[in-house]
N, C-alpha and C positions, 0 to 999 in steps of 0.2 A: 566437348560440351555440345549438346544439341542446340541448334540455332533458336528453337522455340523457347529455350530456357533463358536466352538473352533478351532483356526488355528492349522494346523499341523506344527511343527517346523522342518526346515531343516537348520542345522548349517554347513555352508560352510567356516567358518573361517579357515585360514591356507591353503586353497585350491586356486590354481591359474589356470588361463585360460588354457584349456577350461573346467576344472572340474566343476566349479560352474554351468555352462550352462548345462552340461551333467546331473548333479544331479537334477537341477530344472526340466528339461524335464522329467526325470524318475519319479520324485515325482508327477508332474502334471498328468502323465499318470495313477497314482494310485488313484487320487482323483475322486469323483463324482461331477457332475455339482452342483454348489452352494457352494462347500467346499472351504476353504481358506488355503493357504500355506503361512507360515511366513518363510522368508529366511534371514539368517544372513551371510554376506560376508565381508571380509576385503581386497579382491583383488580390487585394484583401477579400473581395467577393468570391473568389475561387474557392476559398476554404469551405464555404457553405454550398456554392453552386455545383462544384464538381461531384462531391458525395451525393447530392440530391439527384444529379443526372445519372450517376451510376446506379442508384436505387431504382429510378424510373426505367432505365434500360435493362434492369435485372442482371447486371454484371457484378463482378466481385471486386470490392475495394480491399486490397491486401494490406496497404500501409499508407499512413499519412505522416510526414515528418516536416516540421516547421524549422527552417534553418535560421541562424542568427542574422543572416543577411537579408531576411524578409522574403526569401524564396521558400515556397512550400513544395514538397516532393510527394507525388501521389503514385502509388503502384496499383495498377488496375489489371485484372485478369479477365479476358473475354471468355465467358462460360456458355454463351448461347448465340 
């Protein structure tokens, strides 16, 4: 499997606004085009904030999954 196919994990559980957004932006800056970032967040604001950030940065939000444990999983692909 190509390492670019493996998502990089960013665990933002326990962090609250604005820290998940800051951490996601920093992590995306370290990725190459085509790489995927998996973000875990339990801040309720992240459900709206992270997709908004991804739209502003013109990246690709692949998937959002809300777990029963209150943790939301975001898969983000760096496209530019």
